[in-house]
C-alpha positions in Angstrom: -10.2 51.9 6.9 -7.0 49.8 7.3 -4.0 50.7 5.2 -3.5 48.5 2.1 0.0 47.1 1.8 1.7 47.2 -1.6 2.4 43.8 -3.1 5.8 42.3 -2.5 7.8 41.3 -5.6 8.2 37.5 -6.2 11.4 36.0 -4.8 13.5 34.5 -7.6 16.4 32.2 -6.8 18.7 30.8 -9.5 20.4 27.4 -9.4 18.5 26.3 -6.3 20.6 23.1 -5.8 23.7 25.2 -5.2 22.2 26.7 -2.1 23.6 25.3 1.1 20.2 25.6 2.8 18.6 23.4 0.1 21.4 20.8 0.3 21.2 20.7 4.1 17.4 20.3 4.0 17.7 17.5 1.4 20.3 15.8 3.5 18.0 15.9 6.6 15.1 14.4 4.6 17.5 11.7 3.3 18.6 10.8 6.8 15.0 10.6 8.0 13.9 8.1 5.3 17.1 6.2 5.3 16.9 5.5 9.0 13.4 4.0 8.6 14.4 1.5 5.8 14.1 -2.2 6.3 13.2 -4.7 9.0 15.5 -3.1 11.5 14.6 0.5 10.5 14.2 3.0 13.3 10.8 4.3 14.2 9.7 7.9 13.9 7.3 9.6 16.2 5.4 12.5 14.7 3.2 14.8 16.7 2.0 18.4 16.9 3.7 20.6 19.4 0.3 21.7 20.8 -0.8 18.1 21.4 -3.2 15.8 19.6 -2.6 12.5 17.8 0.9 11.0 17.9 2.0 8.8 15.0 4.7 6.2 15.5 5.8 4.7 12.2 8.5 3.7 9.8 6.2 3.7 6.7 6.6 6.3 4.0 2.8 6.8 3.6 2.4 7.7 7.2 5.7 9.5 7.5 5.4 11.9 4.6 1.7 12.6 5.2 2.6 13.9 8.7 5.8 15.6 7.7 5.5 19.4 7.1 7.7 20.3 4.1 7.9 24.0 3.0 10.8 24.2 0.4 9.5 23.8 -3.2 12.2 21.3 -4.2 11.4 19.0 -1.2 7.7 19.4 -2.0 8.4 18.0 -5.5 10.2 15.0 -4.1 7.7 14.2 -1.3 4.7 14.7 -3.5 6.2 12.4 -6.2 6.8 9.7 -3.6 3.3 10.1 -2.1 1.7 9.8 -5.6 3.7 6.6 -6.2 2.6 5.2 -2.8 -1.1 6.1 -3.4 -1.0 4.1 -6.7 1.2 1.2 -5.6 1.3 1.2 -1.8 4.8 -0.3 -1.6 8.4 0.8 -2.1 7.9 4.4 -1.0 11.1 4.6 1.1 13.1 2.9 -1.7 11.9 5.6 -4.0 12.7 8.5 -1.7 16.2 7.2 -0.8 17.1 6.5 -4.4 15.9 9.9 -5.5 17.9 11.7 -2.8 21.1 9.7 -3.6 20.8 10.3 -7.3 20.6 14.1 -6.8 23.6 14.1 -4.3 25.8 11.8 -6.4 25.5 13.6 -9.8 26.0 17.1 -8.3 29.6 16.1 -7.5 30.4 15.2 -11.2 30.3 18.7 -12.7 28.4 17.5 -15.8 25.6 19.6 -17.4 22.1 18.8 -16.3 21.2 18.0 -19.9 23.9 15.3 -20.1 23.0 13.9 -16.7 19.3 13.7 -17.5 19.8 12.1 -20.9 22.1 9.4 -19.5 19.9 8.8 -16.4 17.0 8.0 -18.9 19.2 5.5 -20.8 20.2 3.8 -17.5 16.6 3.7 -16.4 15.5 2.2 -19.7 18.3 -0.4 -19.3 17.1 -1.4 -15.8 13.5 -1.7 -16.7 14.2 -3.7 -19.9 16.4 -6.1 -17.9 14.0 -6.5 -15.0 11.2 -7.3 -17.4 13.2 -9.7 -19.6 13.2 -13.5 -19.5 17.0 -13.5 -18.8 16.6 -11.4 -15.5 18.4 -13.1 -12.7 16.3 -11.6 -9.9 12.8 -12.0 -11.1 10.7 -15.1 -10.3 7.2 -16.2 -11.5 4.3 -16.2 -9.0 2.2 -19.3 -9.2 -1.3 -18.7 -7.9 -2.0 -22.4 -7.7 0.5 -22.5 -4.8 0.6 -20.4 -1.7 4.4 -20.6 -1.1 5.5 -17.6 -3.1 2.4 -15.5 -2.2 3.0 -16.1 1.6 6.7 -15.1 1.1 5.6 -11.9 -0.5 3.1 -11.0 2.3 5.6 -12.1 5.0 8.3 -9.8 3.5 6.0 -6.8 3.8 5.0 -7.5 7.4 8.6 -8.1 8.6 9.7 -4.8 7.0 7.4 -2.8 9.3 8.9 -3.1 12.9 6.2 -0.8 14.4 3.7 -3.6 13.9 5.5 -5.3 16.8 4.8 -8.9 15.6 6.5 -12.1 16.8 7.4 -14.7 14.3 4.3 -16.8 15.1 2.1 -13.7 14.8 3.7 -12.8 11.5 2.9 -16.2 10.1 -0.7 -16.0 11.4 -1.4 -12.6 9.9 0.3 -13.5 6.6 -2.0 -16.5 6.2 -5.0 -14.3 7.1 -4.1 -11.6 4.6 -3.6 -14.2 1.8 -6.9 -15.9 2.7 -8.7 -12.5 2.7 -7.3 -11.7 -0.7 -8.2 -15.1 -2.2 -11.8 -14.7 -1.0 -12.1 -11.5 -3.1 -11.4 -13.5 -6.3 -14.7 -14.8 -7.9 -14.8 -18.6 -8.1 -16.0 -18.9 -11.7 -14.0 -15.9 -13.1 -13.4 -16.0 -16.9 -11.6 -13.3 -18.9 -11.8 -9.9 -17.2 -11.9 -10.4 -13.4 -13.6 -8.0 -11.1 -12.2 -8.4 -7.6 -14.3 -8.1 -4.4 -13.2 -6.2 -1.3 -11.5 -7.0 2.0 -12.8 -4.9 4.9 -10.5 -4.4 7.9 -12.5 -4.5 11.2 -10.6 -3.0 14.3 -10.3 -5.1 17.4 -7.7 -3.2 19.5 -6.3 -4.3 22.8 -6.6 -8.0 21.8 -4.1 -10.7 21.0 -2.8 -10.6 17.4 -3.3 -14.4 17.3 -7.1 -13.9 17.8 -7.3 -12.1 14.4 -9.5 -14.0 11.8 -11.2 -13.7 8.4 -14.9 -14.1 7.8 -16.8 -14.1 4.5 -19.3 -11.3 4.3 -19.7 -8.0 6.1 -19.8 -7.3 9.9 -21.8 -4.4 11.2 -21.0 -3.5 14.8 -23.9 -3.0 17.2 -24.9 -3.5 20.8 -25.9 -6.9 22.1 -29.4 -5.5 22.9 -29.9 -4.4 19.3 -28.8 -7.9 18.1 -31.3 -9.6 20.4 -34.1 -7.5 18.9 -33.2 -8.3 15.3 -32.4 -12.0 15.6 -33.0 -14.8 15.1 -34.6 -14.9 11.6 -35.6 -18.2 10.2 -35.8 -18.6 6.4 -34.6 -21.5 4.2 -34.0 -19.3 1.1 -31.9 -16.2 0.5 -32.9 -13.0 2.2 -34.2 -10.1 0.1 -32.4 -6.9 0.8 -33.2 -3.2 0.2 -30.3 -0.7 0.6 -31.1 3.0 1.2 -28.5 5.8 0.7 -30.9 8.5 1.8 -32.2 9.2 5.3 -35.5 7.6 6.4 -35.7 9.7 9.5 -38.5 12.0 8.2 -36.3 15.0 8.1 -37.9 17.6 5.8 -34.5 19.1 4.8 -33.3 15.8 3.4 -35.7 14.0 1.2 -33.1 12.5 -1.1 -33.6 12.5 -4.8 -37.4 12.6 -4.6 -40.0 15.3 -3.6 -42.7 15.4 -1.0 -46.0 17.0 -2.1 -48.0 18.4 0.7 -51.6 19.9 0.6 -52.4 23.2 2.2 -53.0 23.0 5.9 -51.5 19.5 6.3 -48.6 19.0 8.8 -45.3 18.5 7.0 -44.1 16.0 9.6 -47.2 13.9 9.3 -47.0 14.0 5.5 -43.5 12.8 5.5 -44.3 10.1 8.0 -47.2 8.9 5.9 -44.9 8.7 2.9 -42.4 6.7 5.0 -45.1 4.3 6.1 -46.2 3.9 2.5 -42.6 3.0 1.6 -42.7 0.5 4.4 -45.9 -1.1 3.0 -44.2 -1.5 -0.4 -41.2 -3.1 1.2 -43.5 -5.6 3.0 -45.6 -6.3 -0.1 -42.3 -6.9 -2.0 -41.3 -9.5 0.6 -38.2 -7.7 1.6 -36.5 -9.4 4.6 -33.7 -6.9 5.4 -33.6 -3.1 5.1 -30.2 -1.4 5.4 -30.0 2.4 5.6 -26.8 4.5 5.4 -28.4 7.2 7.7 -31.3 7.1 10.2 -34.6 5.2 10.1 -37.6 6.9 11.7 -38.7 4.9 14.9 -42.2 4.5 13.6 -41.0 3.0 10.3 -38.6 0.8 12.2 -41.5 -0.4 14.4 -43.7 -1.0 11.4 -41.1 -3.1 9.7 -40.3 -5.1 12.8 -44.0 -5.9 13.2 -43.9 -7.4 9.8 -40.7 -9.4 10.6 -38.5 -7.2 8.4 -35.0 -6.5 9.9 -34.2 -2.8 9.8 -30.6 -1.7 10.4 -29.7 2.0 10.2 -26.6 4.2 10.6 -24.4 1.8 8.7 -22.3 4.7 7.3 -20.9 5.7 3.9 -17.9 3.3 4.2 -20.0 0.2 3.9 -22.2 1.3 1.1 -19.9 0.2 -1.8 -19.1 -3.2 -0.3 -22.8 -3.8 0.5 -23.8 -2.9 -3.0 -21.2 -5.4 -4.4 -22.1 -8.1 -2.0 -25.9 -8.0 -2.1 -26.3 -6.9 -5.8 -28.6 -4.0 -4.7 -28.9 -0.6 -6.3 -28.8 2.0 -3.5 -32.2 3.7 -3.2 -32.0 7.5 -3.0 -35.7 8.6 -2.7 -38.9 8.0 -0.8 -40.9 7.2 -3.9 -41.8 4.0 -5.5 -39.0 1.4 -5.6 -38.0 -0.5 -8.8 -37.9 -4.3 -8.3 -34.4 -4.2 -9.9 -33.2 -2.2 -6.9 -33.4 -5.2 -4.5 -30.6 -7.7 -3.8 -30.0 -10.6 -1.5 -27.8 -12.3 1.1 -27.5 -15.9 1.9 -28.1 -15.5 5.7 -27.6 -13.3 8.7 -26.4 -14.2 12.2 -24.8 -12.7 15.3 -21.1 -12.7 16.0 -19.0 -11.8 19.0 -15.3 -11.1 19.1 -13.7 -9.8 22.3 -16.1 -7.3 23.8 -17.7 -6.3 20.5 -20.9 -7.7 19.0 -21.6 -7.8 15.2 -24.5 -8.3 12.8 -23.0 -10.7 10.3 -24.2 -10.6 6.7 -23.3 -13.9 4.9 -23.0 -13.5 1.1 -24.3 -15.8 -1.6 -20.8 -15.6 -3.2 -17.9 -14.7 -0.9 -16.1 -11.9 -2.8 -16.5 -9.6 0.1 -14.9 -10.5 3.4 -14.0 -9.0 6.8 -10.5 -9.2 8.3 -10.9 -8.8 12.0 -7.6 -7.4 12.9 -6.2 -7.5 16.5 -3.2 -5.9 18.1 -2.0 -5.1 21.6 -2.4 -1.3 21.5 -3.7 1.5 19.2 -0.3 2.5 17.8 0.7 -1.0 16.8 -2.8 -1.6 15.4 -2.7 1.6 13.2 0.6 0.5 11.8 -0.6 -3.1 11.2 -3.7 -1.9 9.5 -1.7 0.2 7.1 0.6 -2.8 6.5 -2.3 -5.2 5.8 -3.7 -2.7 3.3 -0.3 -2.5 1.6 -0.1 -6.3 1.4 -3.6 -6.7 0.0 -2.8 -4.1 -2.7 0.5 -5.8 -3.6 -1.3 -9.1 -4.0 -3.8 -7.4 -6.4 -0.9 -5.9 -8.4 0.8 -9.3 -8.5 -2.4 -10.9 -9.8 -2.3 -8.5 -12.7 1.4 -9.0 -13.3 2.4 -12.4 -11.7 6.1 -11.8 -11.1 8.1 -10.9 -8.0 11.6 -9.5 -7.5 14.1 -11.0 -5.0 14.1 -8.7 -1.9 16.5 -8.0 1.0 18.6 -5.8 -1.2 19.6 -8.6 -3.6 17.8 -7.1 -6.7 19.6 -3.8 -6.2 23.1 -5.3 -5.9 22.4 -7.7 -8.8 21.2 -4.8 -10.9 24.3 -2.8 -10.0 26.6 -5.6 -11.1 24.6 -5.9 -14.4 24.8 -2.1 -15.1 28.6 -1.9 -14.4 29.2 -4.9 -16.7 27.0 -3.5 -19.4 28.5 0.0 -19.4 32.0 -1.4 -19.2 31.7 -4.1 -21.9 28.9 -2.9 -24.2 28.5 0.9 -23.9 27.3 1.4 -27.5 24.1 -0.6 -26.8 23.2 1.9 -24.1 24.2 5.1 -25.9 23.0 4.0 -29.4 23.0 7.2 -31.4 23.4 9.6 -28.4 25.9 12.4 -28.5 27.2 11.6 -25.0 30.7 10.1 -24.7 31.6 6.8 -23.1 33.5 8.6 -20.4 30.3 10.6 -19.4 28.4 7.3 -19.5 30.9 5.7 -17.1 30.7 8.6 -14.7 26.9 8.7 -14.6 26.7 4.9 -14.4 28.9 4.9 -11.4 26.8 7.6 -9.7 23.7 5.6 -10.6 25.1 2.3 -9.2 26.4 4.1 -6.1 22.9 5.5 -5.5 21.5 2.0 -5.7 24.2 0.7 -3.3 23.4 3.5 -0.9 19.8 2.2 -0.8 21.1 -1.3 0.0 23.5 0.2 2.7 20.4 1.8 4.3 19.3 -1.7 5.4 22.1 -1.9 7.9 21.5 0.2 11.0 23.6 -1.6 13.6 27.2 -1.0 12.3 27.4 -4.3 10.4 29.1 -4.8 7.0 27.4 -5.6 3.7 29.1 -7.9 1.1 28.2 -8.9 -2.4 29.2 -12.2 -4.0 31.0 -12.3 -7.4 28.8 -14.9 -9.0 25.1 -13.9 -8.4 25.6 -10.3 -7.3 23.5 -10.8 -4.2 23.7 -9.1 -0.8 25.2 -10.7 2.3 25.2 -9.2 5.8 27.9 -9.5 8.4 27.2 -8.6 12.1 29.1 -5.6 13.6 31.0 -7.8 16.2 32.4 -10.2 13.6 36.2 -10.6 13.3 38.0 -8.4 10.7 39.8 -11.3 9.1 37.6 -14.4 8.8 36.5 -17.3 6.6 33.4 -15.7 5.1 31.4 -19.0 4.7 31.6 -19.4 8.5 30.1 -16.0 9.1 27.5 -15.9 6.4 24.4 -18.1 6.2 22.1 -16.9 3.4 22.0 -14.0 1.1 19.5 -11.1 1.7 16.7 -12.7 -0.2 17.3 -16.2 1.3 17.8 -17.9 -2.1 21.5 -18.9 -1.9 23.6 -20.1 1.1 27.3 -19.6 1.8 28.2 -23.2 1.3 28.5 -22.7 -2.4 31.9 -21.9 -3.9 31.5 -18.1 -3.8 33.9 -15.2 -3.5 32.8 -11.9 -1.8 33.8 -8.3 -1.7 32.7 -5.4 0.4 29.8 -3.2 -0.9 31.2 -0.1 -2.7 34.7 -1.5 -2.8 36.7 -1.2 -6.1 36.4 -4.4 -8.2 36.5 -5.4 -11.8 33.0 -5.5 -13.4 31.6 -9.0 -13.6 28.5 -10.4 -15.3 26.1 -11.7 -12.6 24.4 -15.0 -13.3 21.2 -14.5 -15.2 18.2 -16.8 -16.0 17.3 -17.7 -12.4 17.0 -21.5 -12.0 13.4 -22.5 -11.1 14.6 -25.5 -9.0 16.5 -23.0 -6.8 13.3 -21.0 -6.2 11.2 -24.1 -5.6 13.6 -25.4 -2.9 13.6 -22.1 -1.0 10.8 -21.9 1.5 11.4 -18.6 3.2 12.3 -16.0 0.5 12.3 -12.3 1.0 10.4 -10.8 -2.0 9.4 -7.4 -3.5 6.5 -6.6 -5.7 7.7 -6.2 -9.3 5.1 -3.6 -10.3 5.7 -1.4 -7.3 9.5 -1.7 -7.6 9.6 -0.8 -11.3 7.3 2.2 -10.6 9.5 3.3 -7.6 12.6 3.1 -9.8 11.0 5.1 -12.5 9.6 7.8 -10.2 12.9 8.2 -8.3 14.9 8.7 -11.6 12.3 11.0 -13.2 11.9 13.1 -10.0 15.7 13.4 -9.6 15.9 14.5 -13.3 13.2 17.1 -12.8 14.9 18.6 -9.7 18.3 18.6 -11.4 16.8 20.4 -14.3 15.5 23.3 -12.2 17.2 26.6 -13.0 15.0 28.9 -11.0 12.6 28.8 -8.1 10.1 31.6 -8.1 8.1 32.2 -4.9 5.2 34.5 -4.4 5.7 36.1 -0.9 2.3 37.8 -0.8 
């Protein structure tokens, strides 16, 4: 018998943020996420030292899911960001960078965690109230009767992901396809509560991006020989559909939700086959035109159905079950017993489709709320990143439909918000503190740390040694290339602000980001005519950005409030 080891005592560490190891690890994580941020962000290659899949990305969802984090504090941070991304898809890097900056900045102040947390909450409330207010100078309405703002929103997401490796023409093409795919999921005669359909992404790797397209309905990949056996089918009316979520293979161990009754001395296999053929007879008598099965259909049943001109398609997989249920209106059948007439659905038509070297069985819906986005890219790495980006863009459009507002992107919302916070804390601190016991001096210190954290996020957009300026009228971001002269006429070097809304020909004055300047009130109440005249804006999703801001501040507060980390070493 092996010797039993005595349990080791738990390891208890006080004030974990004072540890040099923790600070170094947090700094490394910050450098990783910061270097990925923005359209010129640097790519990261993640792989296992023993081989296997290699992930090349700059997206937070892929980065954090492949990153092995062991320290409890870093786990809190990364899990918080991952939870945000799983709910909102966008602004993951923004959330991670802001959280790291907030933790670093307030540690230098020497204030108690209670004071820091309380004032951070006040500043967070100030930010959210302003960004949701009618007077906000960096929030624009999204009009779904026009594609202009929607295309800008999708294009902004695509251009921020360099690993997709898209040219300008490809970006415009994919942006239009994503928007079309999203619009197809909205029911035509929707009133009141809207139930959106679904966009399915179909892989076509090693193809030109420009060959990507969108089709209404569902594509089921199969061989050309199979398609020739199934098609053509001629019928002027809609096709009746039966959808099975159980196996029809005759496997005794998997009979679905039903039971098979077998008399003594009768072969089990023959009994199950007889029941399958009885099921086939019912399908034929109910005038079913198309049988779809998640798993396998027995060859004898398939032959029987084909003899009666019923199309039988098996092995469609679990992924397509929900979209097929929505599109056809069927109730998935889970047994071999009698079928209720209410279980059947319908499709408008079926046909064959060929894209590249692949052949598809195309189900055309009665109402196009389910569509297939055939997505092409030059190689597998770029395709994986493009797929993830398209999923993000589709989710952002759904969030925008629910809350039809967008924020100015390219760092302009952050610099504008920074100017607003500094002005508010300098000129009207009592409206922020209200009845709080904190002093105005403490508020000024935390507000400066908060603004500095936001400015550090903006500074992360520059990866090539350039300078970042802010104007003293709108509080927007302006970029200057690294090789620009030190003393120059700014309007000659600057073209448009980060979001693309304003140009440098206006009478503006600029200052360097993070430079000392007197607080000023940025122009609020964004003029709609300025938005309407701009055709190529960089935009962020309001809902995702607000959530990211909240998650960053609340996670930083949680980490700053930690007094002990207790680890079980057994």
